N, C-alpha and C positions, 0 to 999 in steps of 0.2 A: 574536404573543401579547403582551399587555402585561407589562412587568417590574416588580417591586415597586420603589418608591422606595427609593434608598439614602440613608444619612445624609450630612448635609452634612460637608464635609471637617473643619471645626473639630471637630463632634461625633465623627468618626472618630479625630481626635487626642486625643481626651479633653478638649478645651477647651470652655468654655462660650461660647455665642454672645454677641456684644456687647450690652450694654444699650442700650435706646432712646436716641438722641441728642436734646439739647435738651429741649423740652416735650413730646415724644412720650410717648404713654401706651401701655402694653401692653394688648392686648384680652383680657378674661378668657375662659378657655377654656369657661366655662359660665355662663350667666344664671341667677341664682336665681329659682326659682319663687315667685310670691306665695303665703304661707300664711295659714292661719287666724289666727295670731298677728298677722300684719300688719293683717288686716281689724279684728281686736279693738282693736289699738292705735290704729289710724286712726279707728275709731268711738268710741273711749272706753268700751268696755264689756268684759265678760269673755269668756273663751273660751266659757264655758258658755252665754252669751247668743247668741253667734254660731251655735254648734252648734244652740241651739234655733230660731233663725230658719230654719237650713237643714233641719232635720228635724221640728221641731214649732212652726211659726210661730203657731199660734193661741193658745199661751200666753204669747206676747210682746207687749208693748204696742204698739199700732199706730205711734206715733211712733218708737219704738226700732227697731222692724222696718224701718221706712221708712228710717232713717238707716243701719242696717247693710246693706241692700239697696243703697243708693246707694253706699256704700263699695266693696262687692263688685264693682258694676258699674265704678266709676271705676278701681279697682285691676286689674280683669280677673282676679279670682280664680276658679279652677275647682276644684271639691272633688276630692280623690283618691279616685277610685271603689274602688280596690283596698284602700285603708286602711278605707274604709267598709265594705266587705264582711268584712274581718278582724275588725271590731268586731261582727259579727253582724247588721249591718243589710241591709235588703233591696236588691238591685241597683235602680239607677234606669233600666234598660233592658228593654224587652220586645221579643221577636222576632215577626215576621210571616213565615210561610212561604207562597208563593203559587206558582201554576203558571207564569205569565208576565205581566209587566207590560206586554207588547205589546198585551194585551187590555185596553181601556179600563175593562171591568167591574173587573178586579182593581185598576187604578190608583185608582178611585174607593173600592173597599173599603179599600185601603191608607190613603188620605186620611182615612177614617172612623177606623181604628185610630190614625192619628197625632193626630187630634183628642182622641181619649179619652186617649192618653198625655199630650198636652200639658196637658189639663185637670189632670191628676195630677203635672205637672212631671216627666215621664218622657220618654225618648227611644226610638227604635223602630229595631231592626236588621231590615231587610229582606232576605229570603233567596228568591231565585227558582230555578226548575227543580226545585221540591221534589216533583215527580212522578216524578223519576228516582231510583232507589235509591241510587246512588253519591252524589248531590248531597244527598239528604235526610240520608245518613250523615254528610257533611261538615258539614251545617248543624248537625246534633245535637252534633257534636264542638265546634264553635266556641260553641254555646250553652252546653254544659256547662263548657267551659274557661274562659269569661268569666263564668260563674255568672250568666246572665242570669235575670231574675226569673220568666219563663215565655213561652209562645208562644201565637200565635193561628195555628192550621192551617187554611189556606183553599185547599188544593190537593185537588181532588176526586179525582184519580187517585192511588192508593196512600196514601189517607188513613189507612186501618185499619193498613197496616203502619207508617206513620210514628207514629201514635198509640201503637201498641204498643211502639215503641223509645222513646218519650218516658216511657211509664210505667215501663219497665224502668230508666230513668235517673233516675226522681223528678224529672221536670222538669214542672212544671204546665203545662196547655194548655187552650185552649178551641177547639172545632171551629166554623168558620165555613162557610156554605154547605152545610150538612149537615142532613138531616132524618131521621137515624137516631140518636136519643139513646144515650149510652153511660153506663153507671154510673160514678159518681164523678167526672164531669166536665161542664162546661157546654157547650152548642152554641147556635148561631143559625142558623137555615135560612129558606128562602123557600118557600111552598107552590107548587110548580111543577106539581102537578096542576091547582090552580085557575087557573095561568097558561096551561097548555096549553088547558084548557077555554075560557077567555075568547078566545083567539086564535081558535079554529075556530068557536065560537059566533058571533063577529063576522063571519067568513066566510060562515057559512049565512045569518045575517041579511041579508047583502047579496045573497043569492040564488045563491051558489055551490054547486054540488053535485058538482063534480069537482076534487078537492084532492090536493096532493102534499105530504107532510112531508119536508123536508130535515132529516135527522138527523145526529146525531154518533156518536161510539163508543158501542157499546151497554154497555160496562162502566160508564159514568157513570149514577149513579142519576138525575141530573138529566134526562138525555135519556129514560129510561124513565118518569119522572114526567110529563114533558111530552106524551109520546105517550099515556100513559094518560089524561092530562086531555083531549087531543084527541078520543080515541076515545069518551070519556064524552059529550062534547058532541054527537057524531053520534048516540049512543043517545038522549040526552035530546030531540033533535029528530026521532026517529023515521027517521033517514037510515042506510043500511046501512054498516057498517064498510068495505065495499070500495070506497066513495066517496073513501076516503084512501089513496093510494098512498105508499109510503115509499121515498126515495132516501137510503141511508146514506152519510155521509162519514167519512173516517179522521180528520180533524182539524176544529176549529171555527175556521176561518181563511177570510180573503176568498179566496185562491186555491181552496181546496176548494169554497167557493161557486160561484166561477166555472165550475169544472168541473161542478158540480151543474147550474148554469145551462145549459151546454152539452147535457147529458143530457136536461134538460127539453125544450130545443128539438128534440132528436132523437126525442122521442115521437111515435108516430103519432096517439095520442089526447091531444092537449096539454090540460093542465088549465086550468080557469078561475082557480085561485088556488094560492099557495104558502105554506105555513107553514114558516119556518125556525128551527131550534133556537137559533140565537143570531143577533145582529145582523150579525156579521162574515160569517157564511155568506150572509145577506139582503143585504148590500152587494155580494158576489161574484155572486150571483144577478141583482141589478139591473144590474151591469155588463154580463153576458152578454146580457140581454134588451135592454138599450138598444143594444148594438153591433149586435144582429141586427135592430134597426128596429122592435121591439115597443113598443107603448104601455102603460104602467103607469099606472093600473089598467085602461084600457079593454080592452086585449087580455088582460092577465093581472094579477091582484092579488097584493101581496105583504106578508107580515107577518113582522116579525122577533121577536127575543127579547132582552131586557136593557135596551133603551133607553138605549144608550151616547150620548155627546154627539154622534157623527157621524150618529146616526140621523136627526135633525132636519135635518142640512144636506146630506143626500144630494141627488143630483140630481133625484130624486123623493122628498120627505120621507117617511120610513118609518113606517108603523104599526108599532108595537112594544109588547111587554108589558114594562113598567118593573119592574125588580127594584131595590129600594132599596139598592143596594150599599154607599154610603156609611153608610146607617143601620145596615146590617148589621155592617160594620167597627167603627163606633162602639160599638154595643151588645156586640160581642165583646171589644173592648178593655176596656170597662168591666167586664165580668164577669171577665175576666182579673185585672184590678187589685184587684177586690173580693176574689177568691178568694186572691190572694197577699199581702193586707194582713194582717199577723201580728196586728194588733190588733182584727180585724174578724171576727165570725162570719159564714159564708156558706153557703148552701144552694144546691146545684147544681140548675141548671134548664135547661130547653130552651125557646128562644124561637123562635116561627115568625112570619115577617113575611109580609105579604100583597102580591102583585103587583098591578100596575094597567094596564089597557089603555089605551094612547095612541094615538088615531086620527089620521092624517095622509093625505096625499095618495096614497100607495101603494095604498090600498083605496077611497078616496073620491075620485071624479072632481071636478075643479075647477068651480065653478059658471060658468055661461055669463055673458059681459059683454054 
């Protein structure tokens, strides 16, 4: 076990340590932080002018604003956020709660929120694992203790529970990736019914009549909506609902997709096409089919969902339903900033973005050369 450091012998005897010899200079115990007064003095302006440049730049002459900003950069001035909040000014940080940044969809969504924050000169606190109650409670504690301006909630699992906790603590929030509008708050969602419809309609148009839907946890509204859209496409085409079999997965991950692919290979009546509830599942299915020697799409076609960056670069480029994750994050961030701007009137609204089918090799055979 480490022992605490004892005082030097001279100190124990009540003596002062010797002064530095020659030209040696003692090192200050603390470096003074650059303050707003330093900025004002260097720029030759008043404290009020510097404050206006930081908080109300539009009322400062452009030449003066440029000079003050140049001094701020050269001195490395960083505003004291705690003091700012004590003066009753809004925090310059927003929070983002997501399920898991390992899913590229949520990474793209986070980039959208960050872009909206950057436009407003704000920062973003990213909190992952928000679907777990203990983590969500810890995130809320951090957000309230740091007086964060508000939060974008982008975790489908436990979203209602998390939103209720935020309401109880008077923390403004916007729901992202949600199609169930709540009173008193904004939300941004994607029409997943239309997305599921587009995916299966495409497979039907390719002549496939034996389909499998590799789905995810039933508790997720997005999964239910994509299934509903898929069944709607069958009905619209006059195809019996029994043409679509379902293989549920406990998670929306590549390993879960590989497991689903193995189950598909084990079916006595193998389907002609597979519609996966997200791209990670689809990539796992592709791996299982490739390892078994099946040709995609000649032996079996595959459609994914989300159109993450990896979809286009898969061993067989993946046809996928593109969900505009970055645009959704950007819209959610802007709504939150607008809602928490104390000088701006705000009307809560629900924004629904439309998905787009992106067709690639996994459903379209390569042309003969």
